[in-house]
The first five atom37 places (N, CA, C, CB, O) and aatype in JSON, in Angstrom:
{
  "aatype": [20, 20, 20, 20, 20, 20, 20, 20, 20, 20, 20, 20, 20, 20, 20, 20, 20, 20, 20, 20, 20, 20, 20, 20, 20, 20, 20, 20, 20, 20, 20, 20, 20, 20, 20, 20, 20, 20, 20, 20, 20, 20, 20, 20, 20, 20, 20, 20, 20, 20, 20, 20, 20, 20, 20, 20, 20, 20, 20, 20, 20, 20, 20, 20, 20, 20, 20, 20, 20, 20, 20, 20, 20, 20, 20, 20, 20, 20, 20, 20, 20, 20, 20, 20, 20, 20, 20, 20, 20, 20, 20, 20, 20, 20, 20, 20, 20, 20, 20, 20, 20, 20, 20, 20, 20, 20, 20, 20, 20, 20, 20, 20, 20, 20, 20, 20, 20, 20, 20, 20, 20, 20, 20, 20, 20, 20, 20, 20, 20, 20, 20, 20, 20, 20, 20, 20, 20, 20, 20],
  "atom_mask": [
    [1, 1, 1, 1, 1],
    [1, 1, 1, 1, 1],
    [1, 1, 1, 1, 1],
    [1, 1, 1, 1, 1],
    [1, 1, 1, 1, 1],
    [1, 1, 1, 1, 1],
    [1, 1, 1, 1, 1],
    [1, 1, 1, 1, 1],
    [1, 1, 1, 1, 1],
    [1, 1, 1, 1, 1],
    [1, 1, 1, 1, 1],
    [1, 1, 1, 1, 1],
    [1, 1, 1, 1, 1],
    [1, 1, 1, 1, 1],
    [1, 1, 1, 1, 1],
    [1, 1, 1, 1, 1],
    [1, 1, 1, 1, 1],
    [1, 1, 1, 1, 1],
    [1, 1, 1, 1, 1],
    [1, 1, 1, 1, 1],
    [1, 1, 1, 1, 1],
    [1, 1, 1, 1, 1],
    [1, 1, 1, 1, 1],
    [1, 1, 1, 1, 1],
    [1, 1, 1, 1, 1],
    [1, 1, 1, 1, 1],
    [1, 1, 1, 1, 1],
    [1, 1, 1, 1, 1],
    [1, 1, 1, 1, 1],
    [1, 1, 1, 1, 1],
    [1, 1, 1, 1, 1],
    [1, 1, 1, 1, 1],
    [1, 1, 1, 1, 1],
    [1, 1, 1, 1, 1],
    [1, 1, 1, 1, 1],
    [1, 1, 1, 1, 1],
    [1, 1, 1, 1, 1],
    [1, 1, 1, 1, 1],
    [1, 1, 1, 1, 1],
    [1, 1, 1, 1, 1],
    [1, 1, 1, 1, 1],
    [1, 1, 1, 1, 1],
    [1, 1, 1, 1, 1],
    [1, 1, 1, 1, 1],
    [1, 1, 1, 1, 1],
    [1, 1, 1, 1, 1],
    [1, 1, 1, 1, 1],
    [1, 1, 1, 1, 1],
    [1, 1, 1, 1, 1],
    [1, 1, 1, 1, 1],
    [1, 1, 1, 1, 1],
    [1, 1, 1, 1, 1],
    [1, 1, 1, 1, 1],
    [1, 1, 1, 1, 1],
    [1, 1, 1, 1, 1],
    [1, 1, 1, 1, 1],
    [1, 1, 1, 1, 1],
    [1, 1, 1, 1, 1],
    [1, 1, 1, 1, 1],
    [1, 1, 1, 1, 1],
    [1, 1, 1, 1, 1],
    [1, 1, 1, 1, 1],
    [1, 1, 1, 1, 1],
    [1, 1, 1, 1, 1],
    [1, 1, 1, 1, 1],
    [1, 1, 1, 1, 1],
    [1, 1, 1, 1, 1],
    [1, 1, 1, 1, 1],
    [1, 1, 1, 1, 1],
    [1, 1, 1, 1, 1],
    [1, 1, 1, 1, 1],
    [1, 1, 1, 1, 1],
    [1, 1, 1, 1, 1],
    [1, 1, 1, 1, 1],
    [1, 1, 1, 1, 1],
    [1, 1, 1, 1, 1],
    [1, 1, 1, 1, 1],
    [1, 1, 1, 1, 1],
    [1, 1, 1, 1, 1],
    [1, 1, 1, 1, 1],
    [1, 1, 1, 1, 1],
    [1, 1, 1, 1, 1],
    [1, 1, 1, 1, 1],
    [1, 1, 1, 1, 1],
    [1, 1, 1, 1, 1],
    [1, 1, 1, 1, 1],
    [1, 1, 1, 1, 1],
    [1, 1, 1, 1, 1],
    [1, 1, 1, 1, 1],
    [1, 1, 1, 1, 1],
    [1, 1, 1, 1, 1],
    [1, 1, 1, 1, 1],
    [1, 1, 1, 1, 1],
    [1, 1, 1, 1, 1],
    [1, 1, 1, 1, 1],
    [1, 1, 1, 1, 1],
    [1, 1, 1, 1, 1],
    [1, 1, 1, 1, 1],
    [1, 1, 1, 1, 1],
    [1, 1, 1, 1, 1],
    [1, 1, 1, 1, 1],
    [1, 1, 1, 1, 1],
    [1, 1, 1, 1, 1],
    [1, 1, 1, 1, 1],
    [1, 1, 1, 1, 1],
    [1, 1, 1, 1, 1],
    [1, 1, 1, 1, 1],
    [1, 1, 1, 1, 1],
    [1, 1, 1, 1, 1],
    [1, 1, 1, 1, 1],
    [1, 1, 1, 1, 1],
    [1, 1, 1, 1, 1],
    [1, 1, 1, 1, 1],
    [1, 1, 1, 1, 1],
    [1, 1, 1, 1, 1],
    [1, 1, 1, 1, 1],
    [1, 1, 1, 1, 1],
    [1, 1, 1, 1, 1],
    [1, 1, 1, 1, 1],
    [1, 1, 1, 1, 1],
    [1, 1, 1, 1, 1],
    [1, 1, 1, 1, 1],
    [1, 1, 1, 1, 1],
    [1, 1, 1, 1, 1],
    [1, 1, 1, 1, 1],
    [1, 1, 1, 1, 1],
    [1, 1, 1, 1, 1],
    [1, 1, 1, 1, 1],
    [1, 1, 1, 1, 1],
    [1, 1, 1, 1, 1],
    [1, 1, 1, 1, 1],
    [1, 1, 1, 1, 1],
    [1, 1, 1, 1, 1],
    [1, 1, 1, 1, 1],
    [1, 1, 1, 1, 1],
    [1, 1, 1, 1, 1],
    [1, 1, 1, 1, 1],
    [1, 1, 1, 1, 1],
    [1, 1, 1, 1, 1]
  ],
  "atom_positions": [
    [[15.7, 25.3, 19.26], [15.94, 25.19, 17.84], [14.72, 24.53, 17.17], [17.23, 24.39, 17.56], [14.18, 23.56, 17.7]],
    [[14.31, 25.04, 16.04], [13.18, 24.49, 15.3], [13.57, 23.15, 14.67], [12.7, 25.47, 14.22], [14.75, 22.9, 14.41]],
    [[12.58, 22.32, 14.43], [12.84, 21.04, 13.77], [11.89, 20.88, 12.59], [12.69, 19.85, 14.76], [10.88, 21.58, 12.49]],
    [[12.23, 19.98, 11.7], [11.45, 19.76, 10.49], [11.45, 18.27, 10.18], [12.01, 20.58, 9.29], [12.52, 17.66, 10.12]],
    [[10.3, 17.68, 9.99], [10.18, 16.25, 9.74], [9.32, 16.05, 8.5], [9.56, 15.5, 10.97], [8.09, 16.09, 8.58]],
    [[9.95, 15.83, 7.35], [9.23, 15.66, 6.09], [9.95, 14.6, 5.26], [9.14, 17.0, 5.3], [11.17, 14.61, 5.16]],
    [[9.18, 13.69, 4.68], [9.73, 12.61, 3.87], [9.02, 12.62, 2.52], [9.57, 11.22, 4.58], [7.79, 12.68, 2.46]],
    [[9.79, 12.55, 1.44], [9.26, 12.45, 0.08], [9.92, 11.25, -0.58], [9.52, 13.77, -0.74], [11.15, 11.19, -0.67]],
    [[9.12, 10.3, -1.04], [9.65, 9.07, -1.63], [8.89, 8.71, -2.9], [9.6, 7.92, -0.63], [7.67, 8.9, -2.97]],
    [[9.6, 8.18, -3.88], [8.98, 7.57, -5.05], [9.54, 6.17, -5.15], [9.24, 8.41, -6.37], [10.76, 5.97, -5.14]],
    [[8.65, 5.19, -5.25], [9.09, 3.8, -5.34], [7.96, 2.9, -5.76], [9.66, 3.33, -4.01], [6.92, 3.36, -6.23]],
    [[8.18, 1.6, -5.59], [7.18, 0.6, -5.96], [6.79, -0.21, -4.73], [7.72, -0.33, -7.07], [7.63, -0.49, -3.87]],
    [[5.51, -0.59, -4.66], [5.05, -1.4, -3.54], [5.68, -2.78, -3.59], [3.51, -1.51, -3.55], [5.77, -3.4, -4.65]],
    [[6.13, -3.26, -2.45], [6.74, -4.59, -2.36], [5.72, -5.67, -2.07], [7.82, -4.59, -1.29], [6.03, -6.86, -2.18]],
    [[4.52, -5.27, -1.69], [3.44, -6.22, -1.4], [2.11, -5.49, -1.55], [3.59, -6.84, 0.05], [2.08, -4.26, -1.62]],
    [[1.04, -6.24, -1.6], [-0.29, -5.62, -1.65], [-0.54, -4.89, -0.34], [-1.39, -6.69, -1.92], [-0.1, -5.35, 0.72]],
    [[-1.25, -3.75, -0.37], [-1.56, -3.04, 0.87], [-2.36, -3.95, 1.82], [-2.36, -1.76, 0.57], [-3.22, -4.71, 1.4]],
    [[-2.04, -3.84, 3.11], [-2.74, -4.61, 4.14], [-3.6, -3.63, 4.93], [-1.72, -5.39, 5.09], [-3.08, -2.75, 5.62]],
    [[-4.92, -3.77, 4.81], [-5.81, -2.81, 5.47], [-6.45, -3.44, 6.7], [-6.9, -2.33, 4.49], [-6.75, -4.64, 6.73]],
    [[-6.65, -2.62, 7.72], [-7.35, -3.03, 8.93], [-8.12, -1.81, 9.43], [-6.35, -3.59, 10.04], [-7.95, -0.71, 8.92]],
    [[-8.95, -2.02, 10.43], [-9.75, -0.92, 10.97], [-9.57, -0.85, 12.48], [-11.25, -1.11, 10.61], [-9.49, -1.87, 13.15]],
    [[-9.49, 0.37, 13.0], [-9.39, 0.58, 14.44], [-10.76, 0.27, 15.04], [-8.93, 2.04, 14.78], [-11.75, 0.19, 14.31]],
    [[-10.85, 0.1, 16.37], [-12.15, -0.13, 17.0], [-13.18, 0.96, 16.7], [-11.98, -0.26, 18.5], [-14.38, 0.71, 16.7]],
    [[-12.71, 2.18, 16.43], [-13.63, 3.27, 16.12], [-14.0, 3.31, 14.63], [-13.03, 4.61, 16.52], [-14.78, 4.16, 14.21]],
    [[-13.44, 2.39, 13.83], [-13.8, 2.3, 12.42], [-12.89, 3.03, 11.46], [-15.15, 2.81, 12.24], [-13.18, 3.08, 10.26]],
    [[-11.78, 3.59, 11.93], [-10.84, 4.28, 11.06], [-9.99, 3.27, 10.3], [-9.95, 5.24, 11.87], [-9.45, 2.33, 10.89]],
    [[-9.88, 3.46, 8.99], [-9.07, 2.56, 8.16], [-7.59, 2.87, 8.32], [-9.48, 2.69, 6.67], [-7.19, 4.03, 8.41]],
    [[-6.78, 1.81, 8.36], [-5.32, 1.92, 8.44], [-4.74, 0.93, 7.43], [-4.79, 1.64, 9.9], [-5.08, -0.25, 7.46]],
    [[-3.87, 1.41, 6.54], [-3.24, 0.53, 5.55], [-1.73, 0.55, 5.76], [-3.6, 0.96, 4.1], [-1.13, 1.61, 5.92]],
    [[-1.13, -0.64, 5.75], [0.32, -0.78, 5.83], [0.85, -1.1, 4.44], [0.73, -1.88, 6.86], [0.35, -2.0, 3.76]],
    [[1.88, -0.35, 4.02], [2.49, -0.55, 2.72], [3.97, -0.84, 2.89], [2.29, 0.69, 1.83], [4.6, -0.37, 3.83]],
    [[4.52, -1.62, 1.98], [5.96, -1.8, 1.88], [6.4, -1.11, 0.6], [6.36, -3.32, 1.89], [5.82, -1.35, -0.45]],
    [[7.43, -0.27, 0.68], [7.88, 0.5, -0.47], [9.35, 0.22, -0.73], [7.65, 2.01, -0.24], [10.16, 0.22, 0.2]],
    [[9.7, -0.02, -1.99], [11.1, -0.18, -2.4], [11.5, 1.06, -3.19], [11.3, -1.48, -3.26], [10.86, 1.4, -4.18]],
    [[12.56, 1.72, -2.74], [13.07, 2.92, -3.39], [14.46, 2.6, -3.91], [13.09, 4.15, -2.41], [15.35, 2.26, -3.13]],
    [[14.65, 2.72, -5.21], [15.93, 2.36, -5.83], [16.8, 3.59, -6.04], [15.7, 1.66, -7.17], [16.31, 4.68, -6.34]],
    [[18.11, 3.39, -5.88], [19.09, 4.43, -6.13], [20.2, 3.82, -6.98], [19.66, 5.03, -4.79], [20.71, 2.75, -6.65]],
    [[20.57, 4.49, -8.06], [21.66, 4.03, -8.91], [22.86, 4.95, -8.72], [21.23, 3.98, -10.4], [22.7, 6.17, -8.65]],
    [[24.04, 4.36, -8.64], [25.27, 5.15, -8.52], [26.42, 4.34, -9.1], [25.54, 5.55, -7.05], [26.31, 3.13, -9.3]],
    [[27.54, 5.03, -9.35], [28.74, 4.35, -9.85], [29.68, 4.09, -8.69], [29.44, 5.18, -10.96], [29.93, 4.97, -7.86]],
    [[30.22, 2.87, -8.64], [31.2, 2.55, -7.6], [32.59, 2.99, -8.06], [31.19, 1.02, -7.28], [32.72, 3.59, -9.13]],
    [[33.61, 2.7, -7.27], [34.97, 3.14, -7.59], [35.47, 2.56, -8.91], [35.92, 2.74, -6.48], [36.3, 3.18, -9.58]],
    [[34.97, 1.39, -9.29], [35.38, 0.74, -10.54], [34.61, 1.3, -11.74], [35.17, -0.77, -10.45], [34.86, 0.89, -12.87]],
    [[33.69, 2.23, -11.5], [32.92, 2.82, -12.58], [31.7, 2.02, -13.0], [33.79, 3.02, -13.75], [31.05, 2.35, -13.99]],
    [[31.4, 0.98, -12.24], [30.23, 0.14, -12.55], [28.99, 0.76, -11.92], [30.45, -1.31, -12.05], [29.03, 1.28, -10.8]],
    [[27.89, 0.68, -12.64], [26.62, 1.19, -12.1], [26.07, 0.15, -11.13], [25.6, 1.49, -13.25], [25.91, -1.03, -11.47]],
    [[25.78, 0.61, -9.92], [25.26, -0.26, -8.87], [23.86, 0.24, -8.5], [26.2, -0.28, -7.62], [23.64, 1.45, -8.35]],
    [[22.93, -0.69, -8.35], [21.59, -0.32, -7.9], [21.43, -0.75, -6.44], [20.48, -0.97, -8.79], [21.66, -1.91, -6.1]],
    [[21.05, 0.19, -5.61], [20.84, -0.08, -4.19], [19.38, 0.19, -3.88], [21.79, 0.79, -3.29], [18.82, 1.2, -4.29]],
    [[18.76, -0.72, -3.14], [17.34, -0.59, -2.82], [17.16, -0.36, -1.33], [16.56, -1.83, -3.26], [17.75, -1.05, -0.5]],
    [[16.35, 0.63, -1.0], [16.0, 0.92, 0.39], [14.54, 0.51, 0.58], [16.23, 2.45, 0.75], [13.67, 0.96, -0.17]],
    [[14.27, -0.33, 1.56], [12.91, -0.8, 1.84], [12.34, 0.01, 3.0], [12.89, -2.32, 2.16], [12.96, 0.12, 4.06]],
    [[11.16, 0.58, 2.79], [10.56, 1.49, 3.76], [9.14, 1.02, 4.07], [10.55, 2.94, 3.22], [8.36, 0.7, 3.17]],
    [[8.8, 0.98, 5.36], [7.43, 0.7, 5.78], [6.67, 2.01, 5.85], [7.4, -0.05, 7.16], [7.18, 3.02, 6.34]],
    [[5.43, 1.99, 5.35], [4.59, 3.2, 5.29], [3.23, 2.86, 5.89], [4.44, 3.73, 3.83], [2.7, 1.77, 5.65]],
    [[2.66, 3.78, 6.68], [1.31, 3.61, 7.21], [0.45, 4.76, 6.68], [1.31, 3.58, 8.79], [0.87, 5.92, 6.68]],
    [[-0.76, 4.42, 6.23], [-1.7, 5.39, 5.67], [-3.0, 5.29, 6.45], [-1.94, 5.14, 4.13], [-3.44, 4.18, 6.77]],
    [[-3.62, 6.42, 6.77], [-4.83, 6.45, 7.6], [-6.03, 6.99, 6.84], [-4.59, 7.28, 8.85], [-5.87, 7.73, 5.87]],
    [[-7.23, 6.62, 7.29], [-8.48, 7.2, 6.81], [-8.9, 6.75, 5.43], [-8.36, 8.67, 6.82], [-8.58, 5.64, 4.99]],
    [[-9.63, 7.63, 4.75], [-10.16, 7.31, 3.41], [-9.03, 7.0, 2.44], [-11.0, 8.48, 2.88], [-9.17, 6.15, 1.56]],
    [[-7.9, 7.69, 2.6], [-6.76, 7.44, 1.72], [-6.25, 6.01, 1.87], [-5.63, 8.44, 2.04], [-5.78, 5.41, 0.9]],
    [[-6.35, 5.44, 3.08], [-5.96, 4.05, 3.3], [-6.88, 3.12, 2.52], [-6.01, 3.7, 4.81], [-6.41, 2.15, 1.91]],
    [[-8.18, 3.41, 2.52], [-9.13, 2.58, 1.77], [-8.88, 2.67, 0.27], [-10.57, 3.01, 2.09], [-8.91, 1.65, -0.42]],
    [[-8.65, 3.87, -0.23], [-8.38, 4.06, -1.65], [-7.1, 3.34, -2.06], [-8.28, 5.56, -1.99], [-7.04, 2.7, -3.11]],
    [[-6.08, 3.46, -1.23], [-4.81, 2.78, -1.5], [-5.02, 1.28, -1.58], [-3.78, 3.11, -0.41], [-4.5, 0.62, -2.48]],
    [[-5.78, 0.74, -0.65], [-6.05, -0.69, -0.62], [-6.86, -1.15, -1.83], [-6.78, -1.06, 0.66], [-6.67, -2.26, -2.34]],
    [[-7.77, -0.3, -2.3], [-8.63, -0.65, -3.44], [-7.89, -0.66, -4.76], [-9.79, 0.31, -3.53], [-8.11, -1.55, -5.59]],
    [[-7.0, 0.3, -4.98], [-6.45, 0.52, -6.31], [-4.97, 0.19, -6.48], [-6.65, 1.91, -6.67], [-4.48, 0.19, -7.61]],
    [[-4.25, -0.09, -5.42], [-2.83, -0.4, -5.55], [-2.57, -1.87, -5.28], [-2.0, 0.46, -4.6], [-3.34, -2.54, -4.59]],
    [[-1.49, -2.36, -5.85], [-1.09, -3.75, -5.64], [0.43, -3.82, -5.69], [-1.73, -4.69, -6.71], [1.1, -2.84, -6.01]],
    [[0.96, -4.97, -5.38], [2.4, -5.19, -5.43], [2.93, -4.74, -6.78], [2.74, -6.69, -5.17], [2.4, -5.11, -7.83]],
    [[4.0, -3.93, -6.75], [4.61, -3.42, -7.98], [4.13, -2.06, -8.41], [4.36, -4.37, -9.07], [4.76, -1.43, -9.26]],
    [[3.02, -1.57, -7.85], [2.48, -0.27, -8.25], [3.46, 0.85, -7.9], [1.12, -0.01, -7.57], [3.99, 0.88, -6.79]],
    [[3.7, 1.77, -8.84], [4.56, 2.92, -8.54], [3.76, 3.99, -7.8], [5.17, 3.5, -9.84], [2.63, 4.29, -8.18]],
    [[4.35, 4.57, -6.75], [3.67, 5.59, -5.95], [4.64, 6.68, -5.5], [3.0, 4.95, -4.74], [5.84, 6.47, -5.4]],
    [[4.07, 7.85, -5.24], [4.76, 8.95, -4.59], [4.17, 9.06, -3.2], [4.63, 10.3, -5.41], [2.95, 9.15, -3.05]],
    [[5.02, 9.06, -2.19], [4.56, 9.15, -0.8], [5.15, 10.41, -0.17], [4.97, 7.89, 0.02], [6.35, 10.66, -0.26]],
    [[4.28, 11.19, 0.46], [4.72, 12.36, 1.21], [4.21, 12.19, 2.63], [4.19, 13.69, 0.57], [3.04, 11.89, 2.85]],
    [[5.1, 12.39, 3.6], [4.69, 12.22, 4.98], [5.78, 12.61, 5.94], [4.27, 10.8, 5.24], [6.61, 13.48, 5.65]],
    [[5.78, 11.96, 7.09], [6.79, 12.26, 8.11], [7.29, 10.97, 8.74], [6.22, 13.21, 9.2], [6.59, 9.96, 8.77]],
    [[8.5, 11.03, 9.24], [9.12, 9.89, 9.9], [8.52, 9.72, 11.29], [10.65, 10.05, 9.97], [8.33, 10.7, 12.01]],
    [[8.23, 8.48, 11.65], [7.59, 8.19, 12.93], [8.33, 7.03, 13.59], [6.07, 7.86, 12.75], [8.65, 6.04, 12.93]],
    [[8.59, 7.13, 14.88], [9.24, 6.06, 15.63], [8.18, 5.29, 16.4], [10.32, 6.63, 16.59], [7.49, 5.85, 17.25]],
    [[8.07, 4.0, 16.11], [7.17, 3.12, 16.85], [8.0, 2.35, 17.87], [6.4, 2.14, 15.9], [9.06, 1.82, 17.54]],
    [[7.52, 2.28, 19.11], [8.21, 1.55, 20.17], [7.22, 0.61, 20.85], [8.83, 2.52, 21.2], [6.07, 0.96, 21.07]],
    [[7.69, -0.61, 21.18], [6.85, -1.59, 21.84], [7.72, -2.6, 22.56], [5.92, -2.29, 20.83], [8.95, -2.59, 22.42]],
    [[7.09, -3.46, 23.33], [7.77, -4.57, 24.0], [7.29, -5.86, 23.39], [7.51, -4.55, 25.54], [6.08, -6.06, 23.22]],
    [[8.23, -6.76, 23.04], [7.81, -8.03, 22.46], [7.38, -9.0, 23.56], [8.95, -8.65, 21.61], [7.39, -8.63, 24.74]],
    [[7.01, -10.22, 23.19], [6.5, -11.2, 24.15], [7.55, -11.61, 25.18], [6.01, -12.42, 23.42], [7.2, -12.06, 26.27]],
    [[8.82, -11.44, 24.84], [9.89, -11.77, 25.79], [10.24, -10.59, 26.69], [11.13, -12.23, 25.04], [11.16, -10.68, 27.51]],
    [[9.52, -9.49, 26.55], [9.76, -8.32, 27.39], [10.87, -7.42, 26.88], [10.07, -8.75, 28.77], [11.28, -6.49, 27.58]],
    [[11.38, -7.68, 25.68], [12.45, -6.86, 25.12], [11.86, -5.62, 24.45], [13.29, -7.68, 24.1], [10.84, -5.7, 23.75]],
    [[12.51, -4.48, 24.67], [12.06, -3.25, 24.04], [12.48, -3.26, 22.58], [12.64, -2.0, 24.77], [13.62, -3.57, 22.25]],
    [[11.53, -2.92, 21.7], [11.78, -2.89, 20.27], [11.38, -1.52, 19.73], [10.99, -4.03, 19.54], [10.56, -0.83, 20.34]],
    [[11.96, -1.14, 18.61], [11.57, 0.11, 17.96], [11.79, -0.01, 16.45], [12.38, 1.31, 18.53], [12.59, -0.82, 15.98]],
    [[11.07, 0.81, 15.72], [11.15, 0.77, 14.26], [10.74, 2.12, 13.7], [10.25, -0.37, 13.69], [9.76, 2.72, 14.16]],
    [[11.48, 2.6, 12.71], [11.11, 3.82, 12.01], [10.22, 3.46, 10.83], [12.37, 4.59, 11.54], [10.46, 2.46, 10.14]],
    [[9.2, 4.26, 10.6], [8.37, 4.12, 9.41], [7.85, 5.49, 9.02], [7.2, 3.12, 9.65], [7.96, 6.45, 9.78]],
    [[7.28, 5.57, 7.83], [6.73, 6.82, 7.33], [5.23, 6.82, 7.56], [7.07, 7.02, 5.83], [4.53, 5.89, 7.17]],
    [[4.75, 7.88, 8.18], [3.29, 8.09, 8.29], [2.91, 9.0, 7.13], [2.87, 8.72, 9.71], [3.26, 10.18, 7.11]],
    [[2.18, 8.44, 6.17], [1.88, 9.16, 4.93], [0.78, 10.19, 5.14], [1.48, 8.18, 3.84], [-0.27, 9.89, 5.72]],
    [[1.02, 11.39, 4.66], [-0.01, 12.42, 4.59], [-0.68, 12.37, 3.22], [0.59, 13.82, 4.87], [-1.84, 12.74, 3.06]],
    [[0.1, 11.9, 2.22], [-0.41, 11.85, 0.85], [0.24, 10.69, 0.12], [-0.15, 13.18, 0.1], [1.46, 10.49, 0.2]],
    [[-0.57, 9.92, -0.6], [-0.08, 8.86, -1.48], [-0.65, 9.14, -2.86], [-0.5, 7.41, -0.96], [-1.86, 9.16, -3.06]],
    [[0.25, 9.37, -3.81], [-0.18, 9.66, -5.18], [0.16, 8.47, -6.06], [0.49, 10.96, -5.72], [1.3, 8.02, -6.09]],
    [[-0.83, 7.97, -6.78], [-0.63, 6.84, -7.67], [0.1, 7.34, -8.92], [-2.0, 6.16, -8.05], [-0.26, 8.37, -9.49]],
    [[1.12, 6.61, -9.34], [1.89, 6.98, -10.53], [1.76, 5.9, -11.58], [3.38, 7.22, -10.17], [1.96, 4.72, -11.28]],
    [[1.43, 6.27, -12.78], [1.42, 5.31, -13.88], [0.34, 4.26, -13.76], [2.73, 4.65, -13.97], [-0.55, 4.33, -12.91]],
    [[0.46, 3.29, -14.63], [-0.5, 2.18, -14.71], [0.16, 0.92, -14.17], [-0.98, 1.96, -16.18], [1.38, 0.9, -13.98]],
    [[-0.62, -0.12, -13.91], [-0.02, -1.37, -13.44], [0.87, -1.98, -14.52], [-1.11, -2.36, -13.03], [0.75, -1.64, -15.7]],
    [[1.74, -2.87, -14.12], [2.64, -3.54, -15.05], [1.83, -4.31, -16.08], [3.6, -4.49, -14.31], [0.69, -4.71, -15.81]],
    [[2.41, -4.53, -17.26], [1.71, -5.27, -18.32], [1.28, -6.63, -17.81], [2.61, -5.43, -19.57], [2.0, -7.29, -17.06]],
    [[0.09, -7.03, -18.22], [-0.42, -8.34, -17.83], [-1.13, -8.34, -16.49], [0.7, -9.32, -17.78], [-1.67, -9.37, -16.08]],
    [[-1.15, -7.19, -15.8], [-1.86, -7.12, -14.52], [-2.89, -6.01, -14.61], [-0.87, -6.87, -13.34], [-2.77, -5.1, -15.43]],
    [[-3.88, -6.09, -13.77], [-4.9, -5.06, -13.69], [-5.15, -4.74, -12.23], [-6.21, -5.5, -14.4], [-4.94, -5.59, -11.37]],
    [[-5.59, -3.53, -11.95], [-5.97, -3.21, -10.59], [-7.16, -4.08, -10.24], [-6.3, -1.7, -10.43], [-8.09, -4.23, -11.03]],
    [[-7.15, -4.64, -9.07], [-8.16, -5.62, -8.67], [-9.59, -5.09, -8.81], [-7.92, -6.05, -7.25], [-10.44, -5.77, -9.37]],
    [[-9.86, -3.9, -8.31], [-11.22, -3.4, -8.3], [-11.41, -2.19, -9.21], [-11.62, -3.04, -6.9], [-12.38, -1.45, -9.05]],
    [[-10.51, -1.99, -10.16], [-10.64, -0.84, -11.04], [-11.85, -1.0, -11.93], [-9.37, -0.65, -11.88], [-12.06, -2.08, -12.49]],
    [[-12.66, 0.04, -12.07], [-13.85, -0.09, -12.92], [-13.46, -0.28, -14.38], [-14.75, 1.15, -12.77], [-12.52, 0.35, -14.86]],
    [[-14.18, -1.13, -15.06], [-13.95, -1.38, -16.47], [-14.87, -0.46, -17.27], [-14.2, -2.89, -16.84], [-16.02, -0.26, -16.87]],
    [[-14.38, 0.1, -18.38], [-15.27, 0.95, -19.18], [-16.42, 0.11, -19.73], [-14.5, 1.62, -20.33], [-16.22, -1.0, -20.2]],
    [[-17.63, 0.66, -19.66], [-18.8, -0.09, -20.12], [-19.07, 0.12, -21.6], [-20.02, 0.3, -19.31], [-19.8, -0.66, -22.21]],
    [[-18.49, 1.18, -22.19], [-18.72, 1.48, -23.6], [-17.39, 1.85, -24.23], [-19.76, 2.62, -23.76], [-16.63, 2.64, -23.67]],
    [[-17.11, 1.29, -25.4], [-15.89, 1.68, -26.1], [-16.18, 2.92, -26.93], [-15.36, 0.52, -27.01], [-17.34, 3.28, -27.14]],
    [[-15.14, 3.59, -27.39], [-15.33, 4.8, -28.18], [-16.07, 4.51, -29.49], [-13.98, 5.44, -28.48], [-16.82, 5.36, -29.97]],
    [[-15.88, 3.32, -30.06], [-16.56, 2.98, -31.3], [-18.07, 2.87, -31.09], [-16.01, 1.67, -31.87], [-18.83, 3.05, -32.05]],
    [[-18.52, 2.58, -29.89], [-19.94, 2.4, -29.62], [-20.66, 3.72, -29.36], [-20.13, 1.48, -28.45], [-21.89, 3.77, -29.38]],
    [[-19.92, 4.79, -29.1], [-20.54, 6.07, -28.8], [-21.08, 6.71, -30.07], [-19.54, 7.01, -28.11], [-20.39, 6.7, -31.09]],
    [[-22.3, 7.26, -30.04], [-22.85, 7.9, -31.24], [-22.11, 9.19, -31.53], [-24.36, 8.17, -31.06], [-21.73, 9.93, -30.62]],
    [[-21.91, 9.46, -32.81], [-21.26, 10.7, -33.23], [-22.33, 11.78, -33.34], [-20.5, 10.52, -34.58], [-23.43, 11.51, -33.83]],
    [[-22.03, 12.98, -32.91], [-22.97, 14.09, -32.98], [-22.7, 14.85, -34.27], [-22.84, 15.02, -31.73], [-21.67, 15.52, -34.39]],
    [[-23.61, 14.77, -35.22], [-23.47, 15.46, -36.5], [-24.27, 16.76, -36.5], [-23.93, 14.55, -37.66], [-25.0, 17.05, -37.45]],
    [[-24.13, 17.53, -35.47], [-24.89, 18.76, -35.35], [-24.26, 19.84, -36.22], [-24.96, 19.23, -33.87], [-23.26, 20.45, -35.84]],
    [[-24.86, 20.08, -37.39], [-24.34, 21.1, -38.3], [-24.89, 22.48, -37.97], [-24.69, 20.75, -39.74], [-24.57, 23.46, -38.65]],
    [[-25.69, 22.58, -36.92], [-26.29, 23.85, -36.56], [-25.45, 24.6, -35.53], [-27.68, 23.63, -36.02], [-25.97, 25.47, -34.83]],
    [[-24.17, 24.28, -35.43], [-23.31, 24.95, -34.46], [-23.22, 26.43, -34.8], [-21.9, 24.31, -34.42], [-23.07, 26.77, -35.97]],
    [[-23.3, 27.33, -33.8], [-23.32, 28.77, -34.06], [-21.95, 29.36, -34.39], [-23.89, 29.49, -32.87], [-21.84, 30.58, -34.49]],
    [[-20.95, 28.58, -34.55], [-19.63, 29.14, -34.87], [-19.03, 28.5, -36.07], [-18.7, 28.99, -33.71], [-17.92, 28.86, -36.46]]
  ]
}
């Protein structure tokens, strides 16, 4: 039987991206994502439920994510579910599901009062740009 492993999520980062590099120099970024769901309970009250998801991003996309995103940033994540397994220091087997992102799309701007840490600032405002009064336009 064929199988299919695809995850699509929209949410907000719960912490700043944590970037590290493999011994071969490949960038890896770990993200925490909060995905909210609203529904009505039996009493008719609207309830908000939050699902917290760990996401790993690789390569240049990991570096870009680390440069331009911060806690609270809204993102769209597309990827696949991955099972990580390891043994802790006490010899106990542990496992955890997380999303391995194939694509991270930045949504919107940062919250009011915050700025992206390394986002370039415009060097010239629109008022400073010269107006082109070329009346010789051929149309």
